[in-house]
DRENKE-450523 format. One record per atom (N, C-alpha, C): atom name; x, y, z. Coordinates in pm, whole numbers, plus 50000, padded with zeros to 5 digits. Example, Ala and Ser with C-alpha at 12.3 -4.5 7.8 and 13.67 -1.06 7.14 Angstrom:
   atome      px      py      pz
       N   51319   49431   50780
      CA   51230   49550   50780
       C   51320   49670   50780
       N   51285   49775   50708
      CA   51367   49894   50714
       C   51290   50003   50787
# end
This chain:
   atome      px      py      pz
       N   60185   26116   31172
      CA   60232   26247   31133
       C   60172   26351   31226
       N   60252   26447   31267
      CA   60209   26547   31361
       C   60172   26674   31288
       N   60049   26716   31300
      CA   60000   26835   31234
       C   60000   26950   31334
       N   60046   27067   31294
      CA   60053   27181   31385
       C   59915   27224   31433
       N   59810   27195   31358
      CA   59676   27234   31402
       C   59627   27147   31517
       N   59692   27029   31539
      CA   59655   26940   31649
       C   59718   26985   31781
       N   59810   27074   31776
      CA   59882   27116   31896
       C   59805   27226   31968
       N   59805   27216   32100
      CA   59745   27323   32180
       C   59847   27432   32200
       N   59802   27555   32210
      CA   59898   27662   32240
       C   59963   27637   32376
       N   60084   27683   32390
      CA   60158   27665   32516
       C   60080   27725   32633
       N   60017   27839   32613
      CA   59944   27904   32722
       C   59833   27816   32777
       N   59767   27733   32689
      CA   59663   27643   32737
       C   59719   27538   32830
       N   59830   27480   32793
      CA   59887   27375   32877
       C   59943   27432   33006
       N   59994   27553   33003
      CA   60047   27615   33124
       C   59933   27645   33221
       N   59822   27699   33170
      CA   59712   27733   33258
       C   59646   27610   33318
       N   59656   27495   33251
      CA   59596   27371   33302
       C   59693   27291   33387
       N   59816   27333   33391
      CA   59916   27258   33467
       C   59884   27263   33615
       N   59913   27155   33684
      CA   59895   27151   33827
       C   60005   27232   33892
       N   59966   27326   33980
      CA   60071   27407   34044
       C   60157   27320   34134
       N   60282   27352   34137
      CA   60373   27279   34224
       C   60417   27374   34335
       N   60453   27317   34444
      CA   60502   27398   34555
       C   60650   27373   34572
       N   60718   27476   34612
      CA   60861   27464   34639
       C   60882   27460   34788
       N   60967   27373   34830
      CA   61003   27370   34971
       C   61095   27488   34998
       N   61076   27552   35113
      CA   61163   27663   35149
       C   61304   27609   35169
       N   61399   27681   35117
      CA   61539   27641   35132
       C   61586   27684   35270
       N   61629   27589   35348
      CA   61677   27620   35481
       C   61829   27605   35480
       N   61894   27718   35500
      CA   62039   27718   35508
       C   62078   27755   35651
       N   62200   27724   35691
      CA   62243   27763   35826
       C   62229   27913   35851
       N   62259   27995   35750
      CA   62248   28141   35768
       C   62102   28181   35787
       N   62011   28121   35707
      CA   61869   28153   35720
       C   61817   28110   35856
       N   61856   27991   35901
      CA   61813   27940   36031
       C   61865   28030   36143
       N   61989   28070   36137
      CA   62047   28157   36239
       C   61974   28291   36242
       N   61944   28345   36124
      CA   61874   28473   36114
       C   61733   28459   36171
       N   61664   28349   36138
      CA   61529   28324   36190
       C   61532   28311   36341
       N   61629   28237   36392
      CA   61641   28220   36536
       C   61668   28352   36605
       N   61754   28434   36546
      CA   61783   28566   36601
       C   61658   28652   36603
       N   61584   28652   36493
      CA   61461   28729   36484
       C   61357   28683   36585
       N   61341   28552   36599
      CA   61245   28497   36696
       C   61284   28533   36839
       N   61412   28525   36869
      CA   61460   28563   37002
       C   61434   28711   37028
       N   61460   28793   36929
      CA   61434   28936   36942
       C   61287   28966   36965
       N   61200   28895   36893
      CA   61056   28915   36910
       C   61011   28875   37050
       N   61064   28765   37102
      CA   61029   28723   37239
       C   61073   28829   37340
       N   61194   28882   37323
      CA   61242   28987   37413
       C   61158   29114   37400
       N   61117   29146   37278
      CA   61034   29265   37254
       C   60898   29249   37321
       N   60837   29132   37309
      CA   60707   29108   37372
       C   60718   29127   37523
       N   60822   29074   37583
      CA   60842   29087   37728
       C   60859   29234   37767
       N   60938   29307   37690
      CA   60961   29449   37721
       C   60834   29531   37702
       N   60760   29504   37596
      CA   60635   29576   37573
       C   60536   29548   37686
       N   60525   29422   37729
      CA   60435   29387   37839
       C   60479   29458   37967
       N   60608   29465   37989
      CA   60662   29535   38108
       C   60623   29683   38107
       N   60606   29740   37988
      CA   60567   29880   37973
       C   60416   29898   37961
       N   60340   29791   37985
      CA   60195   29802   37988
       C   60121   29776   37857
       N   60192   29735   37754
      CA   60125   29700   37629
       C   60053   29566   37647
       N   59939   29553   37583
      CA   59868   29425   37578
       C   59888   29367   37438
       N   59950   29252   37430
      CA   59980   29191   37300
       C   59853   29126   37244
       N   59815   29166   37123
      CA   59694   29114   37059
       C   59726   29005   36957
       N   59834   29024   36883
      CA   59864   28932   36773
       C   60013   28935   36742
       N   60067   28820   36706
      CA   60208   28810   36667
       C   60217   28770   36520
       N   60311   28828   36450
      CA   60341   28793   36310
       C   60217   28796   36220
       N   60149   28910   36221
      CA   60033   28929   36133
       C   60082   28938   35989
       N   60024   28856   35902
      CA   60063   28855   35761
       C   59943   28884   35674
       N   59966   28960   35568
      CA   59862   28987   35469
       C   59929   28996   35333
       N   59851   29026   35234
      CA   59906   29045   35100
       C   60002   29163   35095
       N   59985   29256   35188
      CA   60069   29376   35191
       C   60205   29351   35254
       N   60214   29252   35343
      CA   60339   29225   35412
       C   60314   29171   35552
       N   60406   29197   35643
      CA   60398   29144   35778
       C   60424   29251   35882
       N   60355   29238   35994
      CA   60380   29320   36112
       C   60417   29222   36223
       N   60527   29248   36292
      CA   60575   29155   36394
       C   60478   29140   36511
       N   60429   29255   36562
      CA   60344   29253   36681
       C   60232   29356   36663
       N   60110   29315   36698
      CA   59998   29409   36708
       C   59962   29411   36855
       N   59956   29531   36912
      CA   59933   29545   37056
       C   59841   29662   37084
       N   59796   29670   37210
      CA   59721   29786   37258
       C   59805   29852   37366
       N   59812   29985   37360
      CA   59880   30063   37463
       C   59783   30172   37502
       N   59725   30158   37621
      CA   59617   30247   37665
       C   59504   30238   37562
       N   59467   30348   37498
      CA   59358   30346   37400
       C   59408   30338   37258
       N   59536   30318   37237
      CA   59592   30316   37101
       C   59621   30173   37056
       N   59594   30149   36928
      CA   59635   30025   36864
       C   59777   30049   36815
       N   59867   29957   36843
      CA   60008   29978   36809
       C   60058   29862   36722
       N   60116   29899   36609
      CA   60182   29803   36521
       C   60331   29814   36551
       N   60394   29702   36578
      CA   60532   29704   36624
       C   60623   29628   36528
       N   60728   29694   36485
      CA   60834   29631   36406
       C   60950   29604   36501
       N   61000   29482   36500
      CA   61111   29444   36587
       C   61236   29425   36501
       N   61343   29490   36541
      CA   61472   29473   36474
       C   61574   29428   36578
       N   61646   29322   36545
      CA   61743   29264   36638
       C   61879   29258   36570
       N   61982   29296   36644
      CA   62119   29288   36593
       C   62209   29227   36700
       N   62299   29145   36653
      CA   62404   29089   36740
       C   62529   29168   36706
       N   62576   29248   36802
      CA   62692   29334   36777
       C   62650   29457   36698
       N   62749   29539   36666
      CA   62720   29664   36595
       C   62790   29673   36460
       N   62844   29563   36412
      CA   62917   29565   36285
       C   62829   29612   36169
       N   62699   29584   36177
      CA   62607   29624   36071
       C   62516   29739   36115
       N   62558   29812   36218
      CA   62481   29925   36267
       C   62385   29886   36378
       N   62313   29986   36425
      CA   62215   29964   36531
       C   62088   29902   36472
       N   62013   29829   36553
      CA   61893   29764   36500
       C   61794   29863   36437
       N   61771   29974   36503
      CA   61673   30071   36452
       C   61714   30132   36318
       N   61843   30129   36288
      CA   61890   30181   36159
       C   61851   30091   36042
       N   61806   29970   36072
      CA   61765   29876   35967
       C   61623   29905   35916
       N   61553   29998   35978
      CA   61419   30035   35931
       C   61437   30143   35825
       N   61449   30098   35702
      CA   61474   30188   35588
       C   61347   30261   35547
       N   61361   30357   35458
      CA   61245   30430   35405
       C   61147   30333   35339
       N   61200   30236   35264
      CA   61114   30136   35200
       C   61037   30056   35305
       N   61105   30015   35412
      CA   61041   29937   35518
       C   60935   30022   35589
       N   60964   30150   35612
      CA   60865   30239   35675
       C   60739   30248   35591
       N   60756   30265   35458
      CA   60639   30271   35369
       C   60561   30140   35374
       N   60632   30028   35375
      CA   60568   29896   35378
       C   60491   29877   35509
       N   60550   29916   35621
      CA   60482   29903   35750
       C   60355   29987   35754
       N   60363   30106   35700
      CA   60246   30193   35695
       C   60136   30128   35610
       N   60175   30071   35497
      CA   60080   30004   35408
       C   60014   29884   35478
       N   60094   29804   35549
      CA   60040   29687   35619
       C   59946   29732   35731
       N   59985   29834   35805
      CA   59901   29884   35914
       C   59766   29934   35861
       N   59769   30009   35753
      CA   59643   30057   35695
       C   59559   29940   35645
       N   59624   29840   35587
      CA   59553   29720   35543
       C   59491   29644   35659
       N   59561   29638   35771
      CA   59510   29572   35891
       C   59384   29643   35939
       N   59391   29775   35947
      CA   59276   29853   35993
       C   59155   29828   35903
       N   59177   29826   35774
      CA   59069   29804   35678
       C   59016   29660   35688
       N   59105   29563   35693
      CA   59064   29422   35699
       C   58985   29390   35826
       N   59013   29461   35934
      CA   58945   29437   36060
       C   58833   29538   36087
       N   58799   29617   35984
      CA   58692   29718   35995
       C   58711   29808   36117
       N   58834   29852   36136
      CA   58866   29941   36247
       C   58868   30082   36191
       N   58775   30161   36235
      CA   58763   30296   36182
       C   58833   30399   36267
       N   58756   30464   36349
      CA   58803   30579   36426
       C   58872   30533   36554
       N   58999   30500   36541
      CA   59077   30456   36657
       C   59217   30517   36647
       N   59271   30553   36761
      CA   59408   30603   36763
       C   59502   30486   36737
       N   59601   30507   36653
      CA   59697   30402   36624
       C   59832   30464   36590
       N   59935   30380   36602
      CA   60070   30425   36570
       C   60156   30304   36537
       N   60275   30334   36485
      CA   60372   30229   36457
       C   60496   30255   36543
       N   60528   30158   36628
      CA   60646   30165   36712
       C   60754   30072   36656
       N   60876   30099   36694
      CA   60987   30010   36661
       C   61053   29968   36792
       N   61078   29838   36804
      CA   61154   29788   36919
       C   61288   29742   36866
       N   61395   29799   36921
      CA   61532   29765   36882
       C   61592   29676   36990
       N   61631   29557   36951
      CA   61691   29462   37045
       C   61840   29452   37011
       N   61923   29496   37105
      CA   62068   29495   37085
       C   62128   29383   37168
       N   62193   29290   37099
      CA   62261   29180   37165
       C   62412   29198   37151
       N   62485   29138   37243
      CA   62631   29138   37231
       C   62668   29041   37119
       N   62792   29047   37069
      CA   62833   28950   36967
       C   62815   28804   37013
       N   62821   28782   37144
      CA   62802   28648   37198
       C   62654   28612   37214
       N   62565   28710   37191
      CA   62422   28684   37198
       C   62355   28720   37328
       N   62424   28793   37417
      CA   62364   28834   37544
       C   62291   28966   37526
       N   62178   28981   37593
      CA   62098   29103   37580
       C   62175   29220   37638
       N   62190   29324   37557
      CA   62253   29447   37604
       C   62147   29553   37633
       N   62049   29564   37542
      CA   61948   29667   37558
       C   61828   29637   37468
       N   61710   29671   37519
      CA   61588   29665   37440
       C   61526   29804   37446
       N   61516   29870   37331
      CA   61468   30008   37324
       C   61335   30014   37249
       N   61239   30088   37303
      CA   61110   30109   37238
       C   61107   30251   37183
       N   61083   30263   37054
      CA   61068   30392   36989
       C   60920   30411   36956
       N   60852   30491   37037
      CA   60708   30515   37016
       C   60686   30607   36897
       N   60582   30577   36823
      CA   60545   30659   36705
       C   60665   30680   36613
       N   60744   30575   36595
      CA   60866   30585   36516
       C   60835   30610   36368
       N   60718   30567   36324
      CA   60680   30580   36183
       C   60541   30640   36178
       N   60525   30741   36094
      CA   60391   30795   36074
       C   60374   30835   35929
       N   60251   30869   35893
      CA   60224   30898   35753
       C   60284   31030   35706
       N   60330   31112   35796
      CA   60393   31239   35758
       C   60537   31217   35711
       N   60604   31117   35769
      CA   60744   31091   35738
       C   60767   30943   35712
       N   60714   30887   35604
      CA   60729   30743   35581
       C   60870   30702   35549
# end
């Protein structure tokens, strides 16, 4: 006979359960988007280096989010968001940096500075827009310096 007093509360069994991991779902659209983003980041790194930036870190991740590129430009630390578009059907790449994304980038940059104990240093957030043709050929790579700041997130 099963007595209700012998039962553990559901919360006890949930907290003792072994966590499971989910495999990331890889779909053709996700893979294509990832490949496009990776290609754009490679092109951005090359363009930034051509303009004298020193690349410090790629794809910095924290609890706050991700920054595509951390670089130095002269005496400034630069956080770089890369946006890549194939064709213009969905607008220009730089138009994809929404107000929400700007706030998130600012939050991640401030978190980076704090996590690395970087105090009194000049820093900014740049955006690199990579425009490809519908066939995937590079049309233009544009660097927008100081594209995001705390005055206009």
